[in-house]
KOLVOFI-235121 format. One record per residue (C-alpha): residue in one letter; x, y, z; residue number from 1. Coordinates in pm, whole numbers, plus 50000, padded with zeros to 5 digits. Layout:
BEGIN
ROKOL   resn       X       Y       Z   resi
ROKOL      A       X       Y       Z    NUM
...
This chain:
BEGIN
ROKOL   resn       X       Y       Z   resi
ROKOL      M   05870   84733   11655      1
ROKOL      N   05944   84626   11295      2
ROKOL      K   06113   84826   11026      3
ROKOL      R   05787   84977   10895      4
ROKOL      Q   05718   85121   11239      5
ROKOL      K   06043   85314   11272      6
ROKOL      K   05975   85680   11333      7
ROKOL      S   06171   85997   11401      8
ROKOL      I   06485   86029   11608      9
ROKOL      A   06663   86344   11722     10
ROKOL      L   07043   86339   11702     11
ROKOL      I   07179   86622   11918     12
ROKOL      S   07522   86774   11854     13
ROKOL      V   07507   87125   11998     14
ROKOL      H   07862   87241   11930     15
ROKOL      G   07949   87003   11648     16
ROKOL      D   07771   87097   11324     17
ROKOL      P   07749   86773   11123     18
ROKOL      A   07794   86961   10795     19
ROKOL      I   08123   87128   10891     20
ROKOL      E   08437   86972   10743     21
ROKOL      I   08676   86797   10981     22
ROKOL      G   08976   87010   11075     23
ROKOL      C   08780   87332   11121     24
ROKOL      E   08790   87477   11472     25
ROKOL      E   08579   87263   11707     26
ROKOL      A   08522   87017   11420     27
ROKOL      G   08654   86666   11453     28
ROKOL      G   08543   86307   11478     29
ROKOL      Q   08215   86393   11652     30
ROKOL      N   08093   86596   11355     31
ROKOL      V   08170   86308   11119     32
ROKOL      Y   08014   86052   11355     33
ROKOL      V   07683   86236   11384     34
ROKOL      R   07658   86305   11010     35
ROKOL      Q   07746   85953   10899     36
ROKOL      V   07535   85782   11164     37
ROKOL      G   07239   86004   11074     38
ROKOL      E   07266   85934   10703     39
ROKOL      A   07319   85560   10751     40
ROKOL      L   07021   85534   10990     41
ROKOL      A   06804   85722   10738     42
ROKOL      Q   06888   85456   10481     43
ROKOL      Q   06757   85198   10727     44
ROKOL      G   06418   85366   10744     45
ROKOL      W   06445   85618   11028     46
ROKOL      Q   06345   85983   10995     47
ROKOL      V   06654   86160   11130     48
ROKOL      D   06677   86522   11248     49
ROKOL      M   07028   86631   11345     50
ROKOL      F   07012   86935   11575     51
ROKOL      T   07306   87172   11616     52
ROKOL      R   07356   87535   11719     53
ROKOL      A   07355   87797   11444     54
ROKOL      S   07710   87935   11449     55
ROKOL      N   07700   88129   11122     56
ROKOL      A   07406   88354   11028     57
ROKOL      K   07481   88304   10657     58
ROKOL      L   07426   87927   10665     59
ROKOL      P   07078   87784   10599     60
ROKOL      K   06880   87680   10905     61
ROKOL      I   06770   87349   10753     62
ROKOL      V   06986   87131   10526     63
ROKOL      D   06853   86811   10371     64
ROKOL      R   07122   86543   10362     65
ROKOL      N   06900   86283   10197     66
ROKOL      R   06530   86198   10178     67
ROKOL      N   06501   86098   10545     68
ROKOL      C   06783   86298   10705     69
ROKOL      R   06834   86669   10764     70
ROKOL      I   07043   86910   10972     71
ROKOL      I   06855   87172   11175     72
ROKOL      R   07051   87472   11302     73
ROKOL      L   06884   87631   11604     74
ROKOL      S   06937   87988   11720     75
ROKOL      A   07085   87971   12069     76
ROKOL      G   07284   88280   12153     77
ROKOL      P   07461   88486   11884     78
ROKOL      E   07482   88317   11544     79
ROKOL      K   07859   88313   11533     80
ROKOL      F   08139   88087   11650     81
ROKOL      I   08147   88041   12026     82
ROKOL      P   08411   87822   12197     83
ROKOL      R   08254   87505   12328     84
ROKOL      Q   08337   87588   12692     85
ROKOL      E   08108   87892   12659     86
ROKOL      I   07818   87726   12475     87
ROKOL      F   07669   87564   12785     88
ROKOL      S   07546   87905   12900     89
ROKOL      Y   07305   87903   12604     90
ROKOL      R   07157   87561   12688     91
ROKOL      Y   06816   87699   12783     92
ROKOL      D   06797   87890   12454     93
ROKOL      F   06880   87570   12268     94
ROKOL      I   06620   87352   12440     95
ROKOL      K   06357   87625   12396     96
ROKOL      A   06435   87653   12024     97
ROKOL      L   06424   87277   11980     98
ROKOL      L   06086   87241   12152     99
ROKOL      E   05946   87531   11950    100
ROKOL      F   06071   87371   11628    101
ROKOL      Q   05909   87043   11726    102
ROKOL      E   05577   87216   11794    103
ROKOL      R   05584   87411   11465    104
ROKOL      S   05674   87108   11258    105
ROKOL      G   05438   86870   11435    106
ROKOL      K   05720   86620   11478    107
ROKOL      K   05704   86362   11755    108
ROKOL      Y   06037   86197   11824    109
ROKOL      S   06065   85836   11935    110
ROKOL      L   06418   85870   12078    111
ROKOL      V   06693   86122   12140    112
ROKOL      H   07062   86039   12087    113
ROKOL      A   07288   86303   12243    114
ROKOL      N   07655   86352   12157    115
ROKOL      Y   07910   86508   12399    116
ROKOL      W   07825   86632   12747    117
ROKOL      I   07667   86965   12642    118
ROKOL      S   07424   86775   12421    119
ROKOL      G   07387   86526   12705    120
ROKOL      W   07226   86797   12919    121
ROKOL      I   06982   86866   12633    122
ROKOL      G   06909   86494   12606    123
ROKOL      L   06835   86466   12977    124
ROKOL      E   06591   86758   12952    125
ROKOL      L   06413   86603   12652    126
ROKOL      K   06395   86269   12830    127
ROKOL      K   06232   86439   13128    128
ROKOL      K   05999   86679   12944    129
ROKOL      L   05887   86444   12664    130
ROKOL      S   05931   86101   12831    131
ROKOL      L   06169   86001   12552    132
ROKOL      P   06423   85720   12572    133
ROKOL      M   06776   85860   12561    134
ROKOL      V   07097   85721   12414    135
ROKOL      H   07421   85908   12480    136
ROKOL      T   07770   85901   12327    137
ROKOL      Y   08039   86092   12518    138
ROKOL      H   08306   86138   12245    139
ROKOL      S   08533   86271   12523    140
ROKOL      L   08528   86224   12899    141
ROKOL      G   08605   86516   13127    142
ROKOL      A   08729   86273   13392    143
ROKOL      V   09000   86161   13149    144
ROKOL      K   09072   86500   12995    145
ROKOL      Y   09126   86678   13327    146
ROKOL      K   09395   86428   13426    147
ROKOL      S   09617   86556   13146    148
ROKOL      V   09575   86934   13177    149
ROKOL      S   09761   87164   13414    150
ROKOL      T   09473   87410   13458    151
ROKOL      I   09126   87280   13536    152
ROKOL      P   08859   87505   13375    153
ROKOL      T   08576   87653   13578    154
ROKOL      I   08323   87451   13379    155
ROKOL      A   08482   87123   13496    156
ROKOL      K   08256   87066   13798    157
ROKOL      T   07944   87116   13585    158
ROKOL      R   08071   86893   13306    159
ROKOL      L   08159   86609   13543    160
ROKOL      A   07816   86631   13706    161
ROKOL      V   07637   86619   13368    162
ROKOL      E   07850   86326   13251    163
ROKOL      K   07765   86134   13568    164
ROKOL      A   07394   86214   13528    165
ROKOL      C   07401   86092   13167    166
ROKOL      L   07556   85759   13261    167
ROKOL      E   07315   85702   13547    168
ROKOL      T   06999   85836   13377    169
ROKOL      A   07016   85765   13003    170
ROKOL      N   06858   85441   12882    171
ROKOL      Y   07184   85340   12716    172
ROKOL      I   07536   85477   12683    173
ROKOL      V   07730   85401   12364    174
ROKOL      A   08101   85347   12428    175
ROKOL      T   08309   85341   12112    176
ROKOL      S   08573   85105   12257    177
ROKOL      P   08629   84873   12555    178
ROKOL      Q   08882   85124   12687    179
ROKOL      E   08622   85401   12692    180
ROKOL      K   08379   85173   12876    181
ROKOL      E   08642   85098   13139    182
ROKOL      H   08707   85471   13189    183
ROKOL      M   08335   85528   13240    184
ROKOL      R   08316   85258   13502    185
ROKOL      S   08635   85353   13687    186
ROKOL      L   08608   85733   13664    187
ROKOL      V   08239   85824   13625    188
ROKOL      S   07994   85575   13778    189
ROKOL      K   07930   85206   13837    190
ROKOL      K   07565   85260   13742    191
ROKOL      G   07409   85272   13397    192
ROKOL      D   07387   85047   13091    193
ROKOL      I   07685   85069   12853    194
ROKOL      V   07692   84912   12506    195
ROKOL      I   08009   84905   12293    196
ROKOL      I   07945   85018   11935    197
ROKOL      P   08254   85155   11755    198
ROKOL      C   08277   85445   11514    199
ROKOL      G   08279   85362   11144    200
ROKOL      T   08391   85471   10803    201
ROKOL      Y   08272   85441   10445    202
ROKOL      I   08487   85157   10320    203
ROKOL      D   08393   85223   09956    204
ROKOL      L   08512   85585   09978    205
ROKOL      F   08849   85514   10136    206
ROKOL      G   09070   85258   09964    207
ROKOL      S   08936   85311   09614    208
ROKOL      I   09235   85520   09499    209
ROKOL      N   09586   85385   09446    210
ROKOL      R   09895   85568   09570    211
ROKOL      A   10030   85663   09227    212
ROKOL      D   09705   85824   09116    213
ROKOL      A   09660   86000   09450    214
ROKOL      R   10008   86150   09436    215
ROKOL      A   09968   86258   09078    216
ROKOL      S   09640   86429   09165    217
ROKOL      L   09801   86615   09459    218
ROKOL      G   10119   86709   09272    219
ROKOL      M   10346   86479   09475    220
ROKOL      E   10643   86280   09347    221
ROKOL      P   10623   85898   09315    222
ROKOL      D   10931   85842   09535    223
ROKOL      D   10841   86091   09812    224
ROKOL      R   10823   85963   10170    225
ROKOL      I   10504   86123   10299    226
ROKOL      V   10414   86149   10668    227
ROKOL      L   10055   86263   10721    228
ROKOL      Y   09869   86423   11011    229
ROKOL      L   09500   86514   10979    230
ROKOL      G   09289   86682   11244    231
ROKOL      R   09242   86990   11456    232
ROKOL      F   09516   87223   11573    233
ROKOL      D   09494   87151   11945    234
ROKOL      K   09777   87084   12192    235
ROKOL      R   09604   86764   12302    236
ROKOL      K   09639   86629   11947    237
ROKOL      G   10016   86597   11996    238
ROKOL      I   10126   86764   11673    239
ROKOL      E   10439   86898   11842    240
ROKOL      T   10542   86544   11934    241
ROKOL      L   10508   86440   11570    242
ROKOL      V   10709   86736   11439    243
ROKOL      R   10993   86675   11683    244
ROKOL      A   10989   86303   11602    245
ROKOL      V   11019   86378   11230    246
ROKOL      A   11313   86610   11300    247
ROKOL      K   11492   86325   11479    248
ROKOL      S   11420   86071   11206    249
ROKOL      K   11702   85939   10990    250
ROKOL      W   11488   86056   10697    251
ROKOL      S   11485   86420   10812    252
ROKOL      R   11779   86509   10584    253
ROKOL      D   11643   86317   10286    254
ROKOL      S   11497   86542   10016    255
ROKOL      R   11218   86290   09956    256
ROKOL      L   11068   86336   10304    257
ROKOL      K   10747   86538   10319    258
ROKOL      L   10543   86618   10630    259
ROKOL      I   10181   86713   10570    260
ROKOL      I   09988   86870   10858    261
ROKOL      G   09628   86900   10743    262
ROKOL      G   09355   87088   10926    263
ROKOL      G   09186   87425   10923    264
ROKOL      S   09256   87718   11153    265
ROKOL      T   09129   88067   11221    266
ROKOL      P   09380   88344   11309    267
ROKOL      G   09334   88469   11663    268
ROKOL      R   09132   88172   11781    269
ROKOL      S   09269   87875   11973    270
ROKOL      D   09333   87664   11663    271
ROKOL      G   09499   87955   11484    272
ROKOL      I   09723   88020   11783    273
ROKOL      E   09821   87652   11798    274
ROKOL      R   09892   87639   11425    275
ROKOL      K   10121   87941   11455    276
ROKOL      R   10302   87774   11745    277
ROKOL      I   10350   87456   11541    278
ROKOL      E   10476   87656   11243    279
ROKOL      E   10740   87819   11464    280
ROKOL      I   10856   87479   11587    281
ROKOL      V   10874   87351   11227    282
ROKOL      K   11092   87649   11133    283
ROKOL      E   11309   87613   11443    284
ROKOL      L   11379   87247   11361    285
ROKOL      G   11468   87318   10997    286
ROKOL      L   11168   87135   10854    287
ROKOL      W   10993   87428   10686    288
ROKOL      S   11091   87330   10330    289
ROKOL      K   10968   86975   10391    290
ROKOL      T   10636   87063   10556    291
ROKOL      Q   10302   87146   10398    292
ROKOL      F   10001   87302   10571    293
ROKOL      P   09719   87244   10320    294
ROKOL      G   09454   87379   10559    295
ROKOL      R   09104   87239   10555    296
ROKOL      I   09081   86930   10340    297
ROKOL      S   08747   86871   10172    298
ROKOL      D   08563   86541   10186    299
ROKOL      R   08638   86497   09817    300
ROKOL      E   09015   86541   09865    301
ROKOL      L   09045   86342   10187    302
ROKOL      P   09073   85994   10029    303
ROKOL      F   09356   86123   09806    304
ROKOL      Y   09563   86243   10102    305
ROKOL      Y   09522   85914   10288    306
ROKOL      A   09610   85712   09978    307
ROKOL      A   09915   85927   09898    308
ROKOL      A   10073   85891   10243    309
ROKOL      D   10336   85635   10339    310
ROKOL      V   10219   85661   10699    311
ROKOL      C   09947   85842   10890    312
ROKOL      V   10032   85951   11245    313
ROKOL      V   09779   86002   11526    314
ROKOL      P   09991   86140   11815    315
ROKOL      S   09700   86242   12042    316
ROKOL      H   09739   86261   12417    317
ROKOL      Y   09399   86090   12439    318
ROKOL      E   09135   85965   12192    319
ROKOL      P   08810   85790   12289    320
ROKOL      F   08820   85621   11947    321
ROKOL      G   09027   85791   11674    322
ROKOL      L   08835   85822   11348    323
ROKOL      V   09141   85932   11147    324
ROKOL      A   09309   85602   11230    325
ROKOL      I   09037   85386   11076    326
ROKOL      E   09004   85613   10772    327
ROKOL      A   09376   85566   10710    328
ROKOL      M   09347   85190   10769    329
ROKOL      A   09057   85175   10522    330
ROKOL      S   09290   85345   10273    331
ROKOL      R   09555   85072   10325    332
ROKOL      T   09787   85329   10481    333
ROKOL      P   09980   85212   10791    334
ROKOL      V   09913   85403   11111    335
ROKOL      I   10135   85507   11400    336
ROKOL      A   09931   85616   11700    337
ROKOL      S   09956   85694   12069    338
ROKOL      K   09883   85397   12291    339
ROKOL      V   09585   85566   12455    340
ROKOL      G   09208   85529   12478    341
ROKOL      G   09021   85374   12189    342
ROKOL      L   09327   85375   11962    343
ROKOL      Q   09425   85059   12148    344
ROKOL      F   09102   84904   12019    345
ROKOL      S   09098   85026   11659    346
ROKOL      I   09466   84942   11601    347
ROKOL      V   09619   84599   11666    348
ROKOL      D   09980   84680   11754    349
ROKOL      G   10228   84523   11511    350
ROKOL      E   09948   84385   11293    351
ROKOL      T   09744   84678   11160    352
ROKOL      G   09969   84962   11280    353
ROKOL      L   10212   85062   11553    354
ROKOL      L   10119   85191   11900    355
ROKOL      V   10371   85399   12096    356
ROKOL      S   10381   85590   12423    357
ROKOL      P   10206   85928   12401    358
ROKOL      Q   10418   86246   12404    359
ROKOL      N   10730   86033   12348    360
ROKOL      E   10929   86184   12060    361
ROKOL      E   11188   85907   12057    362
ROKOL      A   10925   85632   12039    363
ROKOL      F   10750   85803   11749    364
ROKOL      T   11084   85848   11571    365
ROKOL      V   11163   85477   11601    366
ROKOL      A   10819   85385   11468    367
ROKOL      L   10847   85631   11178    368
ROKOL      D   11188   85500   11074    369
ROKOL      R   11067   85143   11101    370
ROKOL      I   10782   85201   10855    371
ROKOL      L   10969   85436   10619    372
ROKOL      D   11263   85192   10603    373
ROKOL      D   11057   84877   10541    374
ROKOL      R   10818   84895   10246    375
ROKOL      Q   10716   84532   10292    376
ROKOL      L   10617   84593   10655    377
ROKOL      A   10428   84909   10557    378
ROKOL      Q   10236   84723   10287    379
ROKOL      Q   10144   84437   10519    380
ROKOL      L   10026   84673   10794    381
ROKOL      G   09816   84855   10536    382
ROKOL      L   09654   84537   10404    383
ROKOL      N   09583   84409   10754    384
ROKOL      G   09436   84745   10852    385
ROKOL      R   09200   84739   10554    386
ROKOL      K   09076   84391   10650    387
ROKOL      R   09012   84498   11008    388
ROKOL      V   08808   84800   10898    389
ROKOL      E   08603   84590   10654    390
ROKOL      N   08522   84343   10932    391
ROKOL      K   08452   84585   11218    392
ROKOL      F   08419   84951   11127    393
ROKOL      S   08182   85015   10836    394
ROKOL      W   07914   85282   10894    395
ROKOL      N   07646   85041   10776    396
ROKOL      E   07745   84794   11048    397
ROKOL      V   07755   85071   11310    398
ROKOL      A   07410   85194   11202    399
ROKOL      S   07274   84840   11215    400
ROKOL      E   07390   84801   11575    401
ROKOL      L   07248   85142   11670    402
ROKOL      N   06922   85049   11497    403
ROKOL      D   06885   84744   11719    404
ROKOL      L   06974   84947   12029    405
ROKOL      Y   06721   85219   11944    406
ROKOL      L   06442   84966   11890    407
ROKOL      Q   06522   84801   12222    408
ROKOL      A   06530   85135   12408    409
ROKOL      I   06198   85246   12253    410
ROKOL      E   06028   84917   12335    411
ROKOL      E   06152   84923   12695    412
ROKOL      N   06044   85286   12733    413
ROKOL      N   05695   85208   12601    414
ROKOL      V   05661   84920   12848    415
ROKOL      S   05777   85146   13132    416
ROKOL      L   05529   85422   13042    417
ROKOL      A   05243   85173   13016    418
ROKOL      S   05308   85018   13356    419
């Protein structure tokens, strides 16, 4: 199949609306991945429909992202926010709405690419009902997640079964790092075809702003020492570890130190509860005057925050990849991250950033002091990080690899159906 023959693909992200800004509740790297992959694939000639669940009745049902790419919000259950652990109960509504949309629009999809296990169930149904080839990206593995939580949710058995079915049934699984592939093999199934294609970033967007201009734009002082966290308010993101590490830093009493904890939250929901808990810890440790909670950071402002920071910290308990890390690296900002999951792939320890033991306050403190004390080291880590992103993690390169994988899956599926 040549470029002129590329047709329509369905990107499924049931709980992760691709248009929602990162840092909102239930909005993280998956949302960015689906949106950027969809837009980049559209530029390569595909017609891309990104399907998600309508979670706000006021938002339009169809949003055009560019000439060949659009977001389609399907009614599946009440059109309001629903925690992801409850969304699976509306799976039949979602698949029904998707098939009805396809029939009304006259669209015939050549391939479905599902994201996260809930969408994986949808992908398996579409593969079965429409004889479509299926590609699946996990974004998070239940088999890994449940090792680090004290209470196993009731949905766990179902999730693990769906994840196993995806690996053994999909035409191809996309792992975003070698570490994620190893977890699939050791914890999910020995069967199935796995291809490693990392996440990406727009290298022209990040890294185009210098630190002085970024700080001036954000109202920060030139000689501030800025420690940045960006992401959801979720205990698994390790924000408490970062806050306690900052409190132990030799810079904690320096008036120039600033801690920025960026990410949206909704009072009363899980992210709002976690933000309140973190705020109490910040106050308890005497860091309130040094800490900023800017809330949701828009796509326009994001490059300024990365550029302004002396260091970006990703203290997660687990990350299949870690999109924030490569966005910071693209911005020439050194990264300190937990030595877990795909962060061990995106960051080369001691060369493009520093990797430390997860949930280890002392280790994070040592790493913070090392970078804040040594401007030359920080600059070199930042430059090396930028080079690594340019060579490995651009969205155009990711889309090119997915393009080849899609064409291969479609061709193999056509051969199978003809035989």
